C-alpha positions as CSV (number, residue, x, y, z in Angstrom):
1,M,15.2,6.9,21.2
2,T,16.4,4.4,18.8
3,E,13.8,3.3,15.8
4,A,13.1,0.0,15.5
5,F,13.7,0.5,11.6
6,R,16.6,1.5,9.4
7,R,15.8,4.4,6.9
8,K,17.2,3.6,3.3
9,K,16.7,5.0,-0.2
10,V,17.7,3.2,-3.6
11,Q,18.0,5.0,-6.9
12,C,15.1,4.3,-9.5
13,A,14.7,5.1,-13.1
14,T,11.8,6.2,-15.4
15,P,11.9,7.8,-18.9
16,S,11.9,11.4,-17.2
17,G,14.9,10.9,-15.3
18,L,16.1,9.2,-12.0
19,H,14.4,9.5,-8.3
20,R,15.1,7.9,-5.1
21,M,12.6,5.8,-3.6
22,A,12.7,5.5,0.5
23,Y,12.2,2.4,2.1
24,L,12.4,1.4,5.9
25,E,14.2,-2.0,6.8
26,W,13.0,-4.0,9.8
27,G,14.7,-7.1,11.5
28,D,17.7,-8.8,10.7
29,A,19.6,-7.4,7.4
30,A,21.1,-10.6,6.6
31,N,17.9,-12.5,7.1
32,P,17.2,-14.1,3.6
33,R,13.0,-14.2,4.2
34,V,12.0,-11.1,2.8
35,V,8.5,-9.3,3.0
36,I,7.9,-6.5,1.4
37,C,4.9,-4.2,2.6
38,V,3.5,-1.4,0.0
39,H,0.9,1.3,1.3
40,G,-2.3,2.5,-0.5
41,L,-2.5,5.6,-2.8
42,T,-2.2,8.6,-0.3
43,R,-0.4,6.6,2.6
44,C,3.1,5.7,3.5
45,A,5.3,3.2,4.7
46,R,4.8,4.2,8.4
47,D,1.4,2.5,7.7
48,F,2.7,-0.9,8.5
49,D,4.9,-0.2,11.7
50,F,2.2,-2.4,14.0
51,L,2.6,-5.2,11.1
52,A,6.2,-4.9,10.7
53,A,7.1,-5.2,14.3
54,E,5.5,-8.3,14.6
55,L,6.8,-10.0,11.4
56,S,10.5,-8.8,11.8
57,R,10.5,-11.6,14.4
58,D,10.7,-13.9,11.8
59,Y,11.6,-11.7,8.5
60,R,13.4,-8.7,7.1
61,V,10.6,-6.3,6.4
62,I,10.8,-3.7,3.8
63,C,8.5,-1.3,3.9
64,P,8.9,1.6,0.9
65,D,7.4,5.1,0.2
66,V,6.1,4.9,-3.2
67,A,7.5,7.4,-5.5
68,G,5.7,10.8,-4.8
69,R,4.7,9.9,-1.0
70,G,6.4,10.1,2.1
71,D,10.0,10.4,2.1
72,S,10.5,9.4,-1.6
73,D,11.3,11.9,-4.4
74,W,8.6,13.3,-6.5
75,L,8.2,12.5,-10.1
76,K,9.2,15.2,-13.2
77,N,6.1,13.7,-15.3
78,P,3.0,13.3,-13.1
79,M,1.6,10.9,-15.8
80,E,4.5,8.9,-14.6
81,Y,2.4,8.3,-11.3
82,A,1.0,4.5,-12.4
83,V,1.2,1.1,-11.3
84,P,3.8,-0.2,-14.2
85,V,6.3,2.6,-12.7
86,Y,5.9,1.7,-9.1
87,A,6.2,-1.8,-10.3
88,A,9.6,-1.2,-12.0
89,D,10.6,0.6,-9.0
90,M,10.0,-2.2,-6.7
91,I,11.9,-4.6,-9.2
92,T,14.7,-2.4,-8.5
93,L,14.1,-2.6,-5.0
94,I,14.1,-6.1,-4.9
95,A,17.4,-6.4,-6.7
96,R,19.2,-3.8,-4.2
97,L,18.1,-6.2,-1.4
98,D,19.8,-9.2,-3.1
99,V,17.3,-11.8,-2.6
100,A,16.1,-14.2,-5.1
101,S,12.3,-14.1,-3.9
102,V,10.0,-12.0,-1.5
103,Q,6.7,-12.3,0.4
104,W,4.4,-9.4,-0.4
105,V,1.7,-7.4,1.7
106,G,-0.5,-4.9,-0.4
107,T,-2.8,-2.3,0.7
108,S,-5.2,-1.1,-2.4
109,M,-2.8,0.5,-4.5
110,G,0.4,-1.7,-3.1
111,G,-1.9,-4.8,-3.8
112,L,-2.3,-3.7,-7.3
113,I,1.4,-3.5,-7.6
114,G,1.9,-6.9,-6.1
115,M,-0.6,-8.3,-8.6
116,M,1.4,-6.8,-11.6
117,I,4.8,-8.2,-10.3
118,A,3.3,-11.5,-9.6
119,A,1.7,-11.9,-12.8
120,L,5.0,-11.8,-14.5
121,P,6.5,-15.1,-15.8
122,E,9.4,-16.2,-13.0
123,S,8.0,-13.4,-10.8
124,P,10.2,-13.1,-7.4
125,I,6.7,-13.1,-5.0
126,T,6.3,-16.2,-3.6
127,R,3.4,-15.6,-1.5
128,M,1.0,-12.5,-1.5
129,V,-1.4,-10.9,0.8
130,L,-3.6,-8.3,-0.9
131,N,-5.3,-6.3,1.4
132,D,-8.9,-5.2,0.0
133,V,-8.3,-5.1,-3.4
134,G,-8.5,-7.4,-6.2
135,P,-8.8,-7.8,-9.9
136,L,-11.9,-5.5,-10.2
137,V,-11.6,-1.9,-9.0
138,T,-15.2,-0.2,-8.9
139,A,-16.0,3.0,-10.1
140,V,-17.6,4.0,-6.9
141,S,-14.7,3.9,-5.2
142,L,-12.6,5.6,-7.3
143,E,-15.2,8.5,-7.8
144,R,-14.9,8.4,-3.9
145,I,-11.2,8.4,-3.6
146,A,-11.1,11.6,-6.3
147,T,-13.1,13.6,-4.2
148,Y,-9.9,14.3,-2.1
149,V,-6.8,13.0,-3.3
150,G,-4.7,15.8,-4.7
151,K,-7.1,18.4,-2.8
152,A,-6.1,18.8,0.3
153,P,-6.0,22.5,1.7
154,R,-3.0,23.6,3.9
155,L,-4.2,22.7,7.5
156,P,-3.4,25.0,10.5
157,S,-2.6,22.7,12.9
158,I,-1.9,19.0,13.7
159,E,-5.4,18.8,15.0
160,A,-7.3,20.2,11.6
161,A,-4.8,17.7,9.7
162,E,-6.0,14.9,12.1
163,M,-9.7,15.8,11.5
164,L,-9.3,15.9,7.7
165,V,-7.6,12.2,8.2
166,R,-10.4,11.0,10.2
167,T,-12.8,12.4,7.8
168,V,-11.1,10.6,4.9
169,S,-10.4,7.5,6.2
170,A,-13.3,6.8,8.3
171,P,-13.7,3.7,6.2
172,F,-10.7,2.5,8.4
173,G,-13.2,1.7,11.1
174,P,-12.9,2.2,14.7
175,H,-9.5,3.2,16.0
176,T,-8.4,5.0,19.4
177,D,-7.4,8.7,19.6
178,A,-3.7,7.6,19.9
179,E,-4.2,5.3,16.7
180,W,-6.0,8.2,14.3
181,R,-3.1,10.4,15.4
182,F,-0.6,7.8,14.4
183,L,-2.4,7.7,11.2
184,T,-2.2,11.4,10.8
185,E,1.0,12.6,11.8
186,H,3.4,10.5,9.0
187,V,1.1,11.4,6.2
188,V,1.4,15.1,6.9
189,R,4.6,17.2,7.0
190,R,4.8,20.6,9.0
191,Q,5.4,23.8,7.0
192,A,8.2,26.6,7.5
193,D,5.2,28.5,8.9
194,G,3.7,26.1,11.2
195,S,0.9,25.0,9.0
196,Y,0.4,21.1,7.8
197,S,0.0,19.6,4.3
198,M,-0.4,16.1,3.1
199,H,2.9,14.5,2.5
200,Y,2.7,13.4,-0.9
201,D,2.7,15.2,-4.4
202,P,-0.6,16.5,-5.2
203,A,0.3,15.8,-8.9
204,I,-0.7,12.0,-8.3
205,A,-4.1,13.2,-8.7
206,V,-3.5,14.2,-12.7
207,P,-3.1,10.4,-13.9
208,F,-5.7,9.4,-11.2
209,N,-8.4,11.5,-12.5
210,A,-7.2,11.4,-16.4
211,T,-10.2,9.0,-17.2
212,A,-12.7,10.9,-15.1
213,P,-15.9,10.0,-15.2
214,H,-14.4,6.7,-13.6
215,K,-15.5,3.3,-14.8
216,D,-14.7,-0.2,-13.2
217,I,-11.0,-1.2,-13.6
218,A,-10.8,-5.0,-14.5
219,L,-7.6,-6.7,-14.4
220,W,-8.6,-10.4,-14.5
221,P,-6.0,-11.2,-17.3
222,F,-3.3,-10.5,-14.7
223,W,-5.0,-12.3,-11.9
224,D,-5.5,-15.5,-14.0
225,A,-1.7,-15.3,-14.7
226,I,-0.8,-15.0,-10.8
227,A,0.2,-18.7,-9.6
228,C,1.8,-17.8,-6.0
229,P,-0.4,-18.6,-2.9
230,T,-2.6,-15.6,-2.1
231,L,-4.7,-14.5,0.8
232,A,-7.5,-12.0,-0.1
233,I,-8.5,-9.9,2.7
234,R,-11.7,-7.6,2.6
235,G,-13.3,-5.3,4.5
236,E,-16.9,-5.8,5.5
237,L,-18.1,-2.5,4.4
238,S,-15.6,-2.0,1.4
239,D,-16.8,0.0,-1.8
240,L,-13.7,-1.2,-3.6
241,L,-13.3,-4.7,-3.2
242,T,-17.1,-6.3,-3.7
243,R,-17.8,-9.4,-1.8
244,E,-19.0,-10.7,-5.1
245,T,-15.2,-10.0,-6.8
246,L,-13.8,-11.7,-3.4
247,A,-15.8,-14.9,-4.2
248,Q,-14.7,-15.1,-7.8
249,M,-11.0,-14.4,-6.6
250,A,-11.3,-17.7,-4.6
251,S,-12.3,-19.7,-7.8
252,C,-9.7,-18.7,-10.4
253,G,-6.3,-17.6,-10.9
254,P,-4.5,-18.5,-7.8
255,K,-7.3,-19.8,-6.2
256,A,-7.0,-17.3,-3.5
257,S,-7.8,-18.2,0.5
258,T,-10.0,-14.9,1.6
259,L,-11.0,-13.4,4.8
260,E,-13.8,-11.1,5.6
261,L,-13.0,-8.4,8.5
262,A,-16.2,-7.0,10.4
263,G,-17.1,-3.7,10.9
264,V,-14.2,-2.3,8.3
265,G,-14.5,-0.9,4.9
266,H,-11.5,0.3,2.7
267,A,-9.2,-0.5,3.9
268,P,-8.1,-2.4,7.1
269,T,-5.2,-0.7,8.7
270,L,-3.6,-3.6,9.9
271,I,-2.9,-1.9,13.0
272,H,-5.2,-4.1,15.2
273,A,-3.7,-7.7,16.7
274,D,-7.0,-9.6,15.0
275,Q,-6.1,-8.2,11.6
276,I,-2.1,-8.3,12.0
277,A,-2.5,-12.4,13.0
278,P,-4.2,-13.9,10.0
279,V,-1.6,-12.1,7.6
280,K,1.3,-13.8,9.9
281,D,-0.1,-16.9,10.1
282,F,-0.6,-17.0,6.2
283,L,2.9,-15.8,5.5
284,L,4.3,-18.4,7.9
285,A,2.7,-21.1,6.3
286,V,5.1,-22.4,4.1
C-alpha cells in the first residue's frame, strides 16, 4: 500500500556535529502554502497523520521527527536536546522547503519550539496553533513527565508496549483500541530479539532533568514578542497549561484566540474530528 506521505531527511548542525532530521511531507510538493506540525517531548511525526491528511487538501504539510526521536539521528551531546537546538533545526528545514513563510502547529514541546521561532524578528511563522502549551509550564507537569521520560524498560510485546503508552498517556483522554494501537506502534521500535523499546534516545532525559527538582518555567518575554495570529488550545484537565495561563495568553502578546477541550488533559492528540476542525478553521481563516 502506497503511503500518503513522502519520507525525507535534512542535514542539520549543532556544535558537536552534523545530524539528519527526518520529516514526512504530505500534499502537493509545489504548494507554496506550508504547515509545519511538531510533536511533543517523547512522541513523533506520525502523531499528526489524521490532522495532516485533512490539512493536505489545502496545504503542503511537513511533520518532522525532532532530533533524537523517530527516524531522526540521535545527538552526540545529550545537552543539545534543547529548544534552541530544535528551533535551529526547524529554520534549516524551512530553508530546505524553499518557502518564505509557514504556518505552525505545535503540541507541547513542538509549541515551545514554535514560540521561540515566532518571537524572532522577521519570523517565518505567520500563523500558529499551540496545542496545550504556553508561556508558563508548570512544575507539576514537569515532575509528572520526569517519572517516565528516558526510563521505559524493554517491553516483551507490542501489547506490553501499548499498556505502557496507555498508562503514561492516560491524560490524552478517551480513545478507541485502534487509536491506542496507532498511538503506540509509531513510538516504539522492535529489537532483534522481538522485544520493544521506545523510539527515542533515552538521553533526552539528561537536560530535562538537569534542573531537578523542577520549577515553573516562565517564558512571557517570548510571548510578548510574538505578533502572528495564534490559537491556544487547552485540554480541560491539563496540568501543564493552566486555565489562568490560557486567560492571560488572550490578553497580552499576540492576544491568542483560545479553546478548551472537555474531558482531555495533556495533550489533545488532534486525532478526532472535533479537535481537527478548529485547527483547520483557524489556519484557513486568513
